[in-house]
ZAMI-252714 format. One record per residue (C-alpha): z, y, x; residue in three letters. Coordinates in steps of 0.001 Angstrom, whole numbers, plus 500000, padded with zeros to 6 digits. Layout:
BEGIN
R       Z       Y       X    r
R       Z       Y       X  ALA
...
//
This chain:
BEGIN
R       Z       Y       X    r
R  524845  460088  485857  UNK
R  524832  461535  489394  UNK
R  521743  463668  488688  UNK
R  523228  464811  485375  UNK
R  526422  465921  487140  UNK
R  524415  467781  489774  UNK
R  522292  469604  487153  UNK
R  525361  470391  485096  UNK
R  527091  471850  488157  UNK
R  524106  474128  488827  UNK
R  524063  475261  485214  UNK
R  527828  475814  485186  UNK
R  527600  477903  488363  UNK
R  524858  479994  486792  UNK
R  526983  480538  483692  UNK
R  529878  481531  485960  UNK
R  527733  484187  487610  UNK
R  526595  485296  484147  UNK
R  530232  485776  483175  UNK
R  530755  487849  486303  UNK
R  527761  490002  485354  UNK
R  529270  490339  481867  UNK
R  532449  491737  483426  UNK
R  530347  494148  485490  UNK
R  528522  495212  482317  UNK
R  531862  495940  480645  UNK
R  532842  498131  483591  UNK
R  529391  499683  483480  UNK
R  529931  500636  479834  UNK
R  532872  502788  480886  UNK
R  530788  504324  483652  UNK
R  527990  505110  481193  UNK
R  530387  506836  478790  UNK
R  531946  508812  481640  UNK
R  528489  509799  482931  UNK
R  527361  510844  479455  UNK
R  530443  513045  479094  UNK
R  529866  514686  482488  UNK
R  526200  515232  481656  UNK
R  527026  516902  478341  UNK
R  529382  519264  480152  UNK
R  526577  519931  482719  UNK
R  529143  519445  485486  UNK
R  527983  516011  486548  UNK
R  524312  515971  485597  UNK
R  523520  514693  489082  UNK
R  525551  511539  488385  UNK
R  523248  510404  485576  UNK
R  520184  509425  487693  UNK
R  522416  507559  490153  UNK
R  524082  505667  487307  UNK
R  520672  504733  485901  UNK
R  519600  503510  489350  UNK
R  522735  501330  489502  UNK
R  521918  499941  486049  UNK
R  518359  499195  487215  UNK
R  519646  497289  490243  UNK
R  521968  495127  488127  UNK
R  519202  494451  485588  UNK
R  516802  493708  488427  UNK
R  519240  491154  489837  UNK
R  519400  489441  486434  UNK
R  515587  489434  486268  UNK
R  515394  487710  489642  UNK
R  518055  485166  488609  UNK
R  516221  484423  485381  UNK
R  512896  484099  487157  UNK
R  514384  481772  489769  UNK
R  515959  479558  487079  UNK
R  512888  479316  484842  UNK
R  510166  479536  487497  UNK
R  508493  482444  485671  UNK
R  509134  485983  486962  UNK
R  510457  488593  484542  UNK
R  508406  491795  484856  UNK
R  509953  495229  485094  UNK
R  508593  498655  484235  UNK
R  510387  501875  485081  UNK
R  509320  505466  485413  UNK
R  509968  506750  488966  UNK
R  513211  508693  489377  UNK
R  512103  511364  491818  UNK
R  511529  515084  491964  UNK
R  514023  517871  491224  UNK
R  517268  517157  489396  UNK
R  516154  518326  485916  UNK
R  513085  516078  486089  UNK
R  515194  513114  487228  UNK
R  517696  513629  484394  UNK
R  514877  513937  481847  UNK
R  513216  510764  483148  UNK
R  516508  508848  483159  UNK
R  517141  509793  479520  UNK
R  513632  509287  478140  UNK
R  512601  506159  480070  UNK
R  512305  503211  477626  UNK
R  513418  500943  480460  UNK
R  516812  502669  480522  UNK
R  517390  502002  476827  UNK
R  516302  498390  477247  UNK
R  518672  497912  480188  UNK
R  521556  499427  478223  UNK
R  520851  497083  475318  UNK
R  520789  494123  477695  UNK
R  524056  495201  479362  UNK
R  525813  495414  475989  UNK
R  524457  492022  474914  UNK
R  525201  490429  478306  UNK
R  528818  491483  478028  UNK
R  528999  489479  474795  UNK
R  526859  486389  475300  UNK
R  527698  486069  478998  UNK
R  531384  485634  478220  UNK
R  530707  483555  475100  UNK
R  528498  481084  476960  UNK
R  531046  480910  479766  UNK
R  533850  480038  477343  UNK
R  531746  477309  475739  UNK
R  530850  475988  479187  UNK
R  534553  475705  480100  UNK
R  535117  473404  477146  UNK
R  532041  471356  478020  UNK
R  533006  471195  481690  UNK
R  536265  469514  480700  UNK
R  535019  467242  477911  UNK
R  531443  466356  479001  UNK
R  532368  464253  482099  UNK
R  534810  462184  480007  UNK
R  532360  461696  477132  UNK
R  529408  460828  479327  UNK
R  531569  458697  481609  UNK
R  532463  456464  478661  UNK
R  529027  456694  477059  UNK
R  527167  455887  480273  UNK
R  529675  453395  481669  UNK
R  530208  451320  478529  UNK
R  526972  451728  476604  UNK
R  524677  452131  479597  UNK
R  522982  455119  477975  UNK
R  521743  458388  479432  UNK
R  524279  461260  479511  UNK
R  524244  463425  476380  UNK
R  527089  465931  476902  UNK
R  526470  467107  480464  UNK
R  522876  468265  479738  UNK
R  524340  470667  477169  UNK
R  525470  472861  480079  UNK
R  521843  473167  481171  UNK
R  520835  474087  477632  UNK
R  523484  476793  477602  UNK
R  522040  478182  480858  UNK
R  518536  478033  479379  UNK
R  519756  479867  476293  UNK
R  521241  482625  478430  UNK
R  517926  482895  480331  UNK
R  515981  483129  477068  UNK
R  518172  485952  475827  UNK
R  517984  487810  479153  UNK
R  514213  487451  479275  UNK
R  513813  488672  475699  UNK
R  515994  491719  476341  UNK
R  514724  492630  479832  UNK
R  510977  492107  479369  UNK
R  509464  495587  478915  UNK
R  507386  496426  475885  UNK
R  503610  496565  476527  UNK
R  503582  500336  476009  UNK
R  506430  500800  478513  UNK
R  504645  498604  481048  UNK
R  501477  500674  480604  UNK
R  503404  503931  480984  UNK
R  505151  502692  484131  UNK
R  501871  501446  485600  UNK
R  500245  504795  484777  UNK
R  503119  506703  486385  UNK
R  502908  504533  489503  UNK
R  499150  505057  489620  UNK
R  499573  508831  489300  UNK
R  502128  508787  492109  UNK
R  499778  506747  494283  UNK
R  496841  509061  493568  UNK
R  498985  512094  494324  UNK
R  499895  510641  497706  UNK
R  496316  509654  498524  UNK
R  495035  513055  497430  UNK
R  497537  514763  499731  UNK
R  496410  512474  502549  UNK
R  492754  513200  501815  UNK
R  493404  516948  501806  UNK
R  495273  516661  505111  UNK
R  492475  514565  506616  UNK
R  489873  517047  505355  UNK
R  491794  519939  506877  UNK
R  492123  518113  510200  UNK
R  488403  517344  510148  UNK
R  487538  520991  509495  UNK
R  489787  522088  512366  UNK
R  488140  519537  514659  UNK
R  484657  520763  513716  UNK
R  485724  524384  514203  UNK
R  487231  523553  517595  UNK
R  484134  521647  518700  UNK
R  481843  524475  517619  UNK
R  484039  527159  519180  UNK
R  484676  525428  522499  UNK
R  481282  523760  522828  UNK
R  478174  524980  521071  UNK
R  479360  528555  520482  UNK
R  480364  529073  524122  UNK
R  477013  527713  525303  UNK
R  475097  529931  522859  UNK
R  477001  533018  524085  UNK
R  476159  532127  527682  UNK
R  472563  531522  526613  UNK
R  472356  534972  525036  UNK
R  473746  536568  528211  UNK
R  471243  534701  530380  UNK
R  468340  535831  528224  UNK
R  469610  539453  528355  UNK
R  469870  539348  532145  UNK
R  466401  537826  532374  UNK
R  464948  540642  530254  UNK
R  466521  543245  532534  UNK
R  465267  541543  535694  UNK
R  461812  540755  534334  UNK
R  460081  543947  535621  UNK
R  461882  544374  538965  UNK
R  462551  540747  540021  UNK
R  460341  538172  538255  UNK
R  461690  535291  540388  UNK
R  465252  535996  539332  UNK
R  464131  536347  535737  UNK
R  462388  532948  535889  UNK
R  465524  531347  537349  UNK
R  467647  532877  534592  UNK
R  465218  531620  531948  UNK
R  465372  528115  533434  UNK
R  469188  528263  533218  UNK
R  468890  529510  529653  UNK
R  466682  526558  528712  UNK
R  469209  524146  530227  UNK
R  472031  525775  528267  UNK
R  469969  525676  525077  UNK
R  469489  521912  525524  UNK
R  473223  521472  526158  UNK
R  474034  523509  523046  UNK
R  471690  521283  521026  UNK
R  473465  518216  522409  UNK
R  476841  519678  521398  UNK
R  475533  520392  517900  UNK
R  474214  516838  517581  UNK
R  477647  515561  518616  UNK
R  479315  517672  515914  UNK
R  476803  516465  513298  UNK
R  477457  512846  514258  UNK
R  481170  513470  513654  UNK
R  480435  514703  510121  UNK
R  477966  512005  509075  UNK
R  476291  509875  511744  UNK
R  472488  510120  511404  UNK
R  472242  506491  512492  UNK
R  473747  505502  509132  UNK
R  470842  507141  507364  UNK
R  468251  505775  509783  UNK
R  469443  502188  510272  UNK
R  472013  501500  507547  UNK
R  475567  500290  508029  UNK
R  474746  497018  509769  UNK
R  472443  498682  512292  UNK
R  474963  501453  512930  UNK
R  477791  498955  513480  UNK
R  475635  496920  515866  UNK
R  474927  500121  517792  UNK
R  478665  500841  517964  UNK
R  479302  497319  519219  UNK
R  476620  497638  521889  UNK
R  478049  500905  523185  UNK
R  481743  500072  522984  UNK
R  482125  498649  526484  UNK
R  483478  495364  525054  UNK
R  481843  492072  524299  UNK
R  481645  492435  520519  UNK
R  480395  489789  518067  UNK
R  479155  491249  514783  UNK
R  479074  489063  511664  UNK
R  477424  490305  508480  UNK
R  477685  488523  505115  UNK
R  475808  489705  502058  UNK
R  474331  492793  503725  UNK
R  470873  493195  505219  UNK
R  469724  494713  508470  UNK
R  467440  497389  507140  UNK
R  466653  501054  507458  UNK
R  467290  503623  504764  UNK
R  464157  502652  502850  UNK
R  464564  498930  503412  UNK
R  465098  496289  500739  UNK
R  468395  495275  499254  UNK
R  471336  497237  497826  UNK
R  473435  499582  499926  UNK
R  476970  500797  499503  UNK
R  477478  504468  498571  UNK
R  477147  506902  501456  UNK
R  480892  507736  501459  UNK
R  481799  504031  501656  UNK
R  479324  503416  504491  UNK
R  480667  506428  506392  UNK
R  484282  505259  505961  UNK
R  483404  501738  507129  UNK
R  481505  503148  510120  UNK
R  484413  505348  511226  UNK
R  486877  502468  510754  UNK
R  484830  500280  513098  UNK
R  484362  503149  515556  UNK
R  488088  503941  515646  UNK
R  489101  500287  515900  UNK
R  486699  499568  518767  UNK
R  487743  502777  520550  UNK
R  491414  501796  520297  UNK
R  490618  498289  521500  UNK
R  488730  499600  524533  UNK
R  491415  502169  525428  UNK
R  494719  500514  524645  UNK
R  494463  496772  524015  UNK
R  493320  495564  527421  UNK
R  490884  493234  525673  UNK
R  487439  492381  526982  UNK
R  486048  491054  523706  UNK
R  486306  491782  520014  UNK
R  484671  490859  516727  UNK
R  483537  492824  513695  UNK
R  482891  491272  510269  UNK
R  481226  493046  507347  UNK
R  481452  491207  504021  UNK
R  479888  492288  500793  UNK
R  482005  491246  497818  UNK
R  481387  491631  494117  UNK
R  483044  495029  493819  UNK
R  484059  495907  497370  UNK
R  483029  496108  500987  UNK
R  485387  494349  503384  UNK
R  485576  495269  507068  UNK
R  487492  493193  509597  UNK
R  487897  494144  513261  UNK
R  489723  491832  515657  UNK
R  490404  492228  519368  UNK
R  491966  489736  521741  UNK
R  494199  492271  523479  UNK
R  497901  492577  524080  UNK
R  498756  493611  520516  UNK
R  501765  495701  519608  UNK
R  499868  498353  517652  UNK
R  502216  500252  515348  UNK
R  501676  500104  511611  UNK
R  502319  502926  509174  UNK
R  502068  506678  509643  UNK
R  503587  506452  513105  UNK
R  500749  504348  514432  UNK
R  498914  507240  516059  UNK
R  496519  509901  514865  UNK
R  493548  507510  514906  UNK
R  495198  504949  512629  UNK
R  496612  507709  510416  UNK
R  493184  509260  510016  UNK
R  491719  505848  509261  UNK
R  494306  505195  506548  UNK
R  493761  508600  504965  UNK
R  489991  508230  504980  UNK
R  490223  504796  503347  UNK
R  492929  505857  500867  UNK
R  490732  508742  499703  UNK
R  488271  506092  498453  UNK
R  491068  504030  496844  UNK
R  490782  501423  499564  UNK
R  493419  499470  501473  UNK
R  494161  498972  505180  UNK
R  496079  496019  506612  UNK
R  497057  495957  510279  UNK
R  498336  492820  511987  UNK
R  499247  493226  515643  UNK
R  502010  490960  516997  UNK
R  503110  491274  520591  UNK
R  500670  489324  522715  UNK
R  497846  489835  520220  UNK
R  495492  489543  518584  UNK
R  495163  492823  516691  UNK
R  493391  492558  513340  UNK
R  492473  495495  511112  UNK
R  491271  494579  507628  UNK
R  489876  497257  505317  UNK
R  488757  496830  501736  UNK
R  486665  499617  500189  UNK
R  485940  499425  496447  UNK
R  482317  500192  495591  UNK
R  479587  499460  493082  UNK
R  476467  497791  494437  UNK
//
């Protein structure tokens, strides 16, 4: 009897909240009519998207309540309400989720109050009936559980009305995917532009300046060749030194575009070379990949995926050496069925910032990974450790 009373109280409280939502839905009906009138007069078209957002929040609350009561989440599918005002109004009107929410609000105003009224009668009569039935006959309560069935009935109706149609769910998923791809494309374009500016700056300030000086040295040597051979020889020696420095600058620029070591030694060899030259004590763990050169056995990830993984490790180890204060780190490369997973961990002080404000290195890393439809997860609590996990989809 005690458990039955406790369950009945929970169900009655849920029905009470449902009645409150029914009252809100009645008020919302007036708001919807007022918004529709303002929209038709074009005066208050901007109110319509905000009213639809309010309706979505109320419906979302009911979805969470229903999922918490039944243990099975209720999915939602909406088209994004963004962009200029005409696009937002058009989306608010044409979104199937809006019509479904309006239908639920109208039904909730009816069955929410109806179930609440029935529960009031049961709340008065059920304790008396079950008190006699349980106390005299020694049987299980039969009236109090009806409150739970009323709550279940309300959940069933809410779930049926708020669950999106398969076509609406597909449309919402497609819209979300398009929005995600638009953002990643913008990031990839920004990263590409930044990379081009870096290459131009490196060529202009490094190799180009050295080649100009080299040309001047050779011109001076030609002029001094007949009258002062010793000076001409010295100028030619300087020119050779500058030519070697210009070649070194060009190699540095080429490594920034696509490291030759990736082609020569593969991803595992390139990562081991990064670890050896990082200045930290780095442990490299490789699962499912082979240490081989370009013509070695075993499958390799696509060149773009290998390059992204290489630059992720390079950036992570550089940040660890510069900012973390750590003296050791670890790198793990895992080949999965349809992805390459990279995990870099350092034992430093932590506190690295996540998101776009985490510095140009982390921002560039995220954009490079997002361009390949990958994901980046950064965990860096104060006191450490800092862990960067990257997953790059690929076909082996």
